[in-house]
C-alpha positions as CSV (number, residue, x, y, z in Angstrom):
1,M,112.7,87.0,223.3
2,R,110.5,85.6,226.4
3,E,109.8,82.4,227.2
4,S,107.4,81.2,229.7
5,A,105.7,78.4,231.0
6,L,101.6,78.3,230.7
7,S,99.1,75.8,232.9
8,S,98.4,72.6,231.5
9,P,95.8,73.2,228.4
10,N,92.8,71.0,228.5
11,I,92.9,69.9,225.1
12,G,92.8,66.0,225.6
13,A,96.8,65.7,224.8
14,L,97.7,64.6,228.0
15,G,101.5,64.9,228.9
16,Y,102.2,68.2,226.3
17,H,104.4,71.2,228.0
18,L,102.7,74.0,226.7
19,R,105.6,76.9,226.4
20,R,105.0,80.5,224.9
21,I,107.8,82.4,223.0
22,A,107.1,86.0,222.9
23,A,109.0,88.3,220.6
24,Q,108.6,92.0,220.9
25,A,109.8,94.5,218.2
26,V,109.9,98.3,218.4
27,S,109.4,100.5,215.3
28,Y,110.4,104.4,215.6
29,V,110.4,106.7,213.0
30,Q,112.0,110.6,213.1
31,V,110.2,113.3,211.0
32,N,112.3,116.7,210.5
33,Q,110.3,119.4,209.0
34,Y,112.6,122.3,207.0
35,A,111.8,125.8,206.8
36,N,112.1,127.4,203.6
37,G,113.1,124.1,202.6
38,R,117.2,124.6,203.4
39,H,116.9,124.6,207.7
40,P,115.3,122.1,209.9
41,S,112.6,123.9,212.0
42,A,112.9,124.2,216.2
43,V,110.1,121.6,215.7
44,Q,111.1,117.7,215.0
45,L,108.4,114.9,215.4
46,S,109.5,111.9,216.9
47,A,106.3,109.5,215.7
48,F,105.7,106.2,217.8
49,L,104.9,104.2,214.5
50,A,104.2,100.5,215.8
51,E,104.6,98.0,218.4
52,V,104.8,94.3,217.3
53,K,104.4,91.6,220.1
54,T,104.3,88.0,218.3
55,A,103.8,84.9,220.6
56,V,103.7,81.6,219.8
57,D,102.8,78.9,221.9
58,L,104.2,75.5,221.4
59,L,102.7,72.2,222.7
60,L,106.1,70.4,223.8
61,P,106.4,66.3,224.5
62,V,107.3,65.1,227.9
63,D,109.1,62.1,228.9
64,P,107.1,59.2,230.5
65,V,107.9,57.3,233.3
66,L,109.3,54.2,232.7
67,A,111.5,52.2,235.0
68,F,112.4,48.6,236.4
69,T,112.8,47.4,240.1
70,P,115.0,46.6,240.9
71,S,117.8,47.3,238.3
72,A,119.4,43.6,238.3
73,K,117.3,40.4,238.7
74,S,118.6,36.6,238.9
75,Y,116.8,33.6,237.6
76,S,117.1,30.2,237.7
77,I,117.3,27.6,235.0
78,A,115.4,25.2,236.6
79,A,112.7,27.3,237.5
80,G,111.5,28.4,233.8
81,V,109.8,30.8,233.0
82,T,109.3,33.7,235.3
83,A,107.9,37.2,235.9
84,G,110.3,39.8,234.9
85,P,111.0,42.7,237.6
86,A,108.2,45.2,238.1
87,L,107.9,47.9,235.6
88,A,106.8,51.8,236.8
89,K,104.8,53.0,234.4
90,G,103.2,56.4,233.9
91,G,101.8,58.9,231.2
92,S,101.7,57.1,227.5
93,E,99.4,55.4,227.0
94,G,102.1,53.7,224.2
95,I,102.0,49.9,224.6
96,V,105.5,48.3,226.6
97,T,107.7,46.0,224.2
98,Y,110.3,43.9,225.6
99,S,113.9,42.4,223.9
100,S,116.9,40.7,225.1
101,A,120.1,41.1,223.9
102,T,121.0,37.7,224.3
103,P,118.8,35.1,223.4
104,A,120.6,32.5,223.2
105,K,121.2,33.1,227.1
106,C,117.4,34.2,228.0
107,T,114.2,35.1,225.9
108,V,112.2,37.5,227.0
109,N,108.1,37.3,225.5
110,A,108.2,40.8,223.9
111,L,104.4,41.3,225.0
112,T,104.3,40.5,228.7
113,G,108.2,40.8,229.6
114,A,108.6,37.4,231.3
115,I,111.7,35.7,231.2
116,T,112.5,32.4,229.7
117,P,116.3,31.3,231.5
118,L,118.4,29.2,228.7
119,T,122.2,29.0,229.5
120,T,123.7,29.9,232.5
121,G,125.3,34.3,232.1
122,T,124.0,37.6,231.8
123,S,121.8,39.6,229.0
124,V,120.6,42.9,228.9
125,I,117.0,43.1,228.8
126,T,115.4,46.4,227.3
127,A,111.6,48.0,227.7
128,S,110.8,50.5,224.8
129,V,107.6,52.6,224.8
130,A,106.2,54.7,221.4
131,A,105.9,57.8,221.8
132,S,102.1,58.3,221.9
133,G,99.6,61.3,223.2
134,G,102.0,63.8,223.7
135,Y,104.7,61.6,225.3
136,N,108.2,61.0,224.0
137,A,109.3,57.6,223.4
138,K,111.2,55.8,226.3
139,T,114.0,52.7,226.3
140,V,114.8,51.3,229.8
141,T,116.9,48.2,230.5
142,Y,118.1,45.9,233.4
143,V,120.6,43.3,233.4
144,A,119.0,39.3,234.3
145,T,122.0,36.6,235.1
146,V,121.0,33.2,234.7
147,T,121.9,30.6,236.8
148,A,122.0,26.8,237.1
């Protein structure tokens, strides 16, 4: 069994990796001819019956680019609503959604990622993108620290 990478297909499915899995089977048959029905003759015929090759092309989804820079950020309650850290996104056409692990400390706008600090402490902020267009789903996080 062999696996090999193929060039990217131009089928409108961005992000997929095209892989080819190939299996090869060879079958032989040996034919013995008997002289007078009792003894093998001097001639034996080995016949190559068939060589079967099967290849399956698979489109495998890939991971999109999704990363916060920096991976931690501080927010002041006095400053009010503040933008989150930069989110690098690439590949997937899916919509990014945001959530806060502890909304009592700070809330996050589900579509923009803007933070509203409420009380001092830390919260893990999550950004997620659903699988779409040949890309897997992906989730990344950063730590939001809320100060007075």
